[in-house]
C-alpha positions in Angstrom: -13.2 -34.4 38.6 -9.7 -35.0 37.2 -11.2 -35.8 33.8 -13.1 -32.5 33.9 -9.9 -30.6 34.8 -8.0 -32.4 32.0 -10.7 -31.6 29.5 -10.7 -27.9 30.5 -7.0 -27.6 30.3 -6.9 -29.4 26.9 -9.6 -27.0 25.6 -7.7 -23.9 26.8 -4.5 -25.2 25.4 -6.2 -25.8 22.0 -7.5 -22.3 21.9 -4.1 -20.8 22.8 -2.3 -23.0 20.2 -4.7 -22.3 17.3 -4.9 -18.5 18.0 -1.2 -18.0 17.6 0.1 -17.5 14.1 3.7 -18.3 13.1 5.7 -15.2 12.3 5.9 -16.0 8.6 2.1 -16.2 8.4 1.6 -12.7 9.9 1.0 -9.8 7.5 4.2 -7.8 7.2 5.0 -4.8 5.1 8.6 -3.8 4.4 8.4 -0.2 3.3 12.0 0.7 3.9 14.5 1.6 1.2 11.9 2.1 -1.5 13.0 2.9 -5.0 10.8 3.8 -8.0 12.3 1.1 -10.1 12.1 -1.8 -7.6 9.0 -0.9 -5.7 6.9 2.1 -6.6 6.6 1.6 -10.4 4.7 -1.7 -9.9 2.2 0.1 -7.6 1.7 2.9 -10.0 1.4 0.6 -13.1 -1.2 -1.6 -11.4 -3.3 1.1 -9.8 -2.7 4.5 -11.5 -1.1 4.2 -14.9 -4.0 2.4 -16.5 -6.2 3.4 -19.4 -8.3 6.4 -18.7 -6.3 7.4 -15.7 -2.6 8.3 -15.5 -1.3 6.4 -18.5 0.7 7.9 -21.4 -2.5 9.1 -23.1 -3.2 11.3 -20.1 0.2 13.0 -20.2 -1.1 16.3 -21.5 -4.3 16.5 -19.5 -4.1 15.0 -16.0 -0.5 13.7 -16.1 1.1 10.3 -16.6 2.6 8.1 -13.9 4.2 5.7 -16.4 7.8 6.7 -15.7 10.1 8.1 -13.0 10.3 11.7 -14.2 6.5 12.0 -14.3 6.1 10.3 -10.9 8.5 12.8 -9.4 6.6 15.7 -11.0 3.5 14.4 -9.2 5.4 14.3 -5.9 6.7 17.8 -6.5 3.2 19.0 -7.1 2.6 18.1 -3.5 -0.7 16.4 -3.6 0.0 12.7 -4.2 0.1 11.7 -0.5 -3.1 13.5 0.3 -4.8 11.9 -2.7 -3.7 8.3 -1.9 -4.6 8.7 1.8 -7.9 10.3 0.7 -7.4 13.2 3.0 -10.0 16.0 3.1 -9.4 18.6 0.3 -7.8 16.1 -2.1 -9.2 14.1 -5.0 -9.3 10.5 -3.8 -7.0 8.3 -5.7 -7.4 5.8 -7.2 -10.7 7.3 -8.4 -13.8 6.1 -10.2 -15.0 3.9 -7.3 -11.7 2.0 -7.1 -10.7 0.7 -3.7 -8.2 2.7 -1.7 -4.6 1.5 -2.0 -3.6 -1.0 0.7 -2.0 0.4 3.8 1.2 -1.3 2.8 1.3 0.4 -0.6 0.5 3.7 1.0 3.3 3.2 3.4 5.7 2.3 0.6 4.8 5.4 -1.5 4.9 7.6 1.6 8.4 6.4 2.6 9.6 6.7 -1.0 8.4 10.4 -1.0 9.8 11.1 2.4 13.2 9.7 1.5 13.6 11.9 -1.6 12.0 9.7 -4.3 15.1 7.6 -5.1 15.0 6.1 -8.6 
């Protein structure tokens, strides 16, 4: 009976130990103090300012997201947050079947916009 108790306790302990993640292994997203230069430009360059979308070639048609002034113009237009969140009534961005931005990238852009689009 003692061996059975010990085996049960050992199994429970193993489950508890292996189900806990160290803090550094947990997904975290620091979306505070976002600036265009340090944080947002990389998101736009990777997901938006690509060929056929919001690159410099699109500046006269759908608009470019390749620099700070153009990015702020998009924010001032008032549709960027609805588009990246894929809210009803907005064109989903990124478009063309691309995956939605990660929750972390959306949080970064949202906080950047809500904090006045610092450069």
